[in-house]
N, C-alpha and C positions, 0 to 999 in steps of 0.2 A: 773550315776544317771538316771533312766528311765524317759523319758519325757512323761507326760500324757496330752492329749489335754484338754484344758479348757472346762468347761461345755457349755459355750456359743458357742465355735467352734463346739463341738459335736452336739449341738442342730441345728446349722445352716446347718451342713452337712446332718443330718437326714432329715431336711426339704427339702433340695435340692433333696435328693434321693427319698423321698416320692413323691414329686411333679413329678419327672421324671417317677417313676413307675406308678403312678396313670394315668398320661397322656398316657403312652404307653398302659396300660390296657384298658383305655376308648376307645382309637383308635382301638385296636384289637377287643374290644367288638362291636364297631360300624360296623367294617368290617364284623365280623361274622354275625351281625344282618342283614347287607345289603345283605350278600350272602345267607342267609337262608330265608329271607322274601319272601313269595310266590308272583309272579306277578299276578296282576289283569288283566284278559283278557276275551274276549267273549268266550262262550262255543264253542269249535270246535271239531267236530267228524271227525277223520281222517280215511278215507276209502282207503285201498290199491288199486291202479290202476292196474287191471289185465293186464298182457301181452297177446297179441293175441296168441291163441293156433294155432298149425298148421292147425287144421280143419277149422279155421275161414278164412284162406286165400288159402286153397287148392281148386282145381277145384270142381264143383258140383258133388255130389255122384250119383250113378246110380239110387237111389230112388228119386232124385229130379226131378223137371219139367224143366230140362235144356236140351239143345242139342247143337251141334256144327256144323258149316257150313263145309261141306266136300270139298267145292271148292268155288270160288267167287260167291256170291249170291246177287240177287236183292231183296230189301225189297219193296213190292208193297202196294198200297193203299187199295186194296181189292183182294180177291183170284181169280185172272184171269191173263193170260199171257199179256193181253193188258192193264192192269191197270197201273196207273202212278207209276213210280219208285221213291220212296222216298229217298232211299239211296242204296249204294252198300257196301256189307260186304266182307272182305277178307276171304279166306279159313282158317279154324281153329278158327273162332271167336265164343265164347260162347254166346248163346242167351237164354232167358227165354221163355218157352212156356206158353202162358197166357189163353189158352182155347182149345176147341175141334177143330180138323181138319175139313176142308170142301173140299171135292173132291181132297184130296191129298195136300192141302195147310194148313199151320200151322200159327196161330196167334202168334206173338212173340213181345218181347220188347228187345231192345239193346241200351244201353247208352241213355235211356230216350225216344227212338223212338219206336212207335208202328206201326206194319204193318203185312204183310203176306209174308211168304217165302215158296217156293215149297218144299214139303217133300223130293223130289229127291235130294235136295241140303243139307239135314240135316242128321246128325248121332246122335243117342242117344237111350237110352233104350226104349223110347216110340215111336220110329220112325220105322215103318216097311220098308222093301225094296220096293221102289216105282220107277216105270219107269220114265225116264226123261219127265217132263211135258211141259216145254217150250224150251227145247234145252239148251245147255250150255250158261252161261252168255257171254263168249267169247270163240270162237273155231277157230283154225287156219286151213285154207284150202289154196289151191294154184290155181292160174289161169292156165287153160290148154292151153290158147292161149292169144294173145293180147286182152284186154278187155276194154270196155268203162265203166266208173263209172258214173252213172246217178243220178240226184237229186231226182228221184221218181221211183217206180217200173213199168216203162212203156218205150217202145221203143221210144216214142215221147218226153220223159222227157229231160230236158237240160243235156248236158254232162258236168260233173264236171272236170274230168281228164281222162287220159288213162294210164293203167298199162301194163307192158310187160308180156309176157308169163312166167310162173314159178315164179310169184311173190306171196309171202305169204301175205294173207290178213286175218283179224279177222272178224268172223261172230259176229254180235252184237244183233241179234234178230231172230225172226221167219220169214220164207220166205213168200212171197205173190205172188201168181200166177206165180211161177217159178223164182221169183227174190229174191235175198238174200241181206239183209242189211249188209254192211261191213265197216270196217275202215282200211285204209292203210296210215301210217304216221299220219298226222294231218287232213286227208281228210275222211269224212263220205259220204256214198252214197249207191247206189244199183248196183249190177252186176247180169246179167242173169245167172241162174243156169247152162245153157248149156256151160258156159265159166269157170266153176269152177270144181275142182276135190278134193276129200277128204272124210273123214268119214262122213256118213250121207247125202252126196250129191247124189241124184239119177241121172241116166243118162236120160237126156231129150233132145228133139230136140231143134234146134236153135230157139230162141225167136225172134231175130231181124235179119235184113240183107236179102240178096237176096235169101238164101236157104229156109227160112221160113218153116223148117221141122216140127215145133211144131204145125202148124195149117193146117191140111189137109182141102181141100175145103169142104164147107158145103153141096155140092151137091153129095158127095161121097155116092154111093148107098149101099155099103157093110154094113150089119147090124153088129154092134159090138158083139163080142163073149165074154161072161163072165158077171160078175155083179159088182156092186159098193155098198159098205155098208157105211153108215154114222152113226157115233157113237156120242152120246152126252157126257157131262162131267160125270165123275165117281160119283156115289151116287145120280144121278138124279132121279132114280125110274121112275114111269110112268108119272111124271109131269114135268120132266126137272129140270135143276138147272142153270138158267141164273142169274148171280149175279147182284144185283141191283145197279144202278147208277142214282139216281133221277128218271126221267121218262123213263129210258131205262133199258133193261136187257142185260147184257154182256154175250155172249155165246162163248164157246171154244169147237169146235167139231173136229172130226177126219174123214177124207175121205179116205177110203181104196179102191183102184181101183184094182179089180181082173179081169179086162177085158183086151182085146187086143187093146183098143183104149183110148186115153187120155181124161180125163174129163176136162171140161171148167168151171164148177160151179154147183150150186144147188139153189133151191128156198126154203126158210124156211118160214113156215106158223104157225100161232098161232090160237088156238081155244078159248082162254079165257085170261083175264088179270084183275088184281086188285092191289090196294095198301093195305098193311096190316101193322099194328104197333106191330106185335108180332105173336106168334104161339100157344097161349093158348086159352082156352074157352072164355076169356074176351077180346080177340083181336078185334080191330075194322077193318072192311074191307070197302074199298071204290071201287066201280066198276069203271073200266077204259076201254077206247076204245081199242079194240083189235088192235095190231099193223098191219100195212099193210104187205103183204108178202115181204120178203127181198130176193133180188137176190144177191147171194154171188159168186163172180168170184174167182176161184182158179184153177190153172193148176195142174193136177195130172197125171203123166205119167203112162202108163200101168205097172202093177205089183208093184206099189209104193203106199205110203200113204202120206198124207199131213195134218197138223193141220192148222186150220184157226180160227180167232176171228172175231166176228161181233156183231152188236147191233140190238135189236128189240125194237123200241120206240113207246110209246103211245102219242096221241095228248091230252090226259087228263093231265092238269097241275099237277105238283108234289105238294102234300099237305104240304110238309115240315115235320119238327119234326122227329119222329122216324119211319115214314112210309117207307116201302120198296116196290119196284115195282116188280111184278112177272108175268110171262106169262105161259100158258099151251101150249106146242108145239103140233102140229099135230102129229099123230102116224106114218104118212107116209111123206116122203120128196122126192121131185122130183129133179133128177140130170140131167145134160146135158153133152153129149159127144161133142167133137170138130167137129164131123161130122154132127151135127145138130140133131142126134137122142137123145131120152130121155129115162129115166127109173125111177122107183120108188123104194125107199129103206125104210125098217122099220127104224124109228128113235129110235135106241136102245142104251143100255148101256152095 
């Protein structure tokens, strides 16, 4: 006989199943609701971050205003060989050109530093071939015999040390009156050019010591044969180009000795001077006292040339601000031979 559940049992079973099914359904519905409910958030615009393109990190193109140092180079405060050195750049360093060149010097910026670099030390599409302006930043030469290193370019200067013959030394700047600034080891000083041998070192007579070949007596009667020419800075035109330094104009000139006698110096004279705060029709000019003649001592052996820097300064106080000081040089310049004779050169460019 088949056994049939009683109605009460069936009802109870249904109730349990319904309760279980409803609970499951409600839970799943809640889960679905939770998974599909949109999140409330602030409006965000997502912009893809571009990856740097090769052009962004590649060296400057030929059309840019960039250049590269061809060898170690000094960055100077203004365009002159005797200007303050602000920094030294290694060869192969990229620099940005920030303006027009002046007498072979280029305004640059590198690593946040602004200054001037000689065009002879730069390579780039905007840089023409320029002869060395101040000489190499460092250049190795050798002592031709035992040499005294002195604290200043003079025979009477204190002796810092002595180096043996055939010692390599580094030239660190421009010569003065036949003396060369050098570095050997940790020592800086000056050595007479007569004791050095190497590229760019002319043969000159002994500057110090008992032979005194460099200074013939002033009473020598023989008139020197040949001439001397003194050149101003490039781009100077008829008015010169002494770069301003408050109440002084810094000059860089070249003495070419085409005579048979050594030159001992020259006298630089000015015919006019003023302060100016620009070069337009609206510029303000302030008259200044003409600088006194400047006697420049420089030893130039026969058949050689020498560069020299000097200042011509006015007694009129510097007005400050954007004013620059300039002088008009005389068209003729007097030079002096070591024999006591003198001559006159056109002051040209």
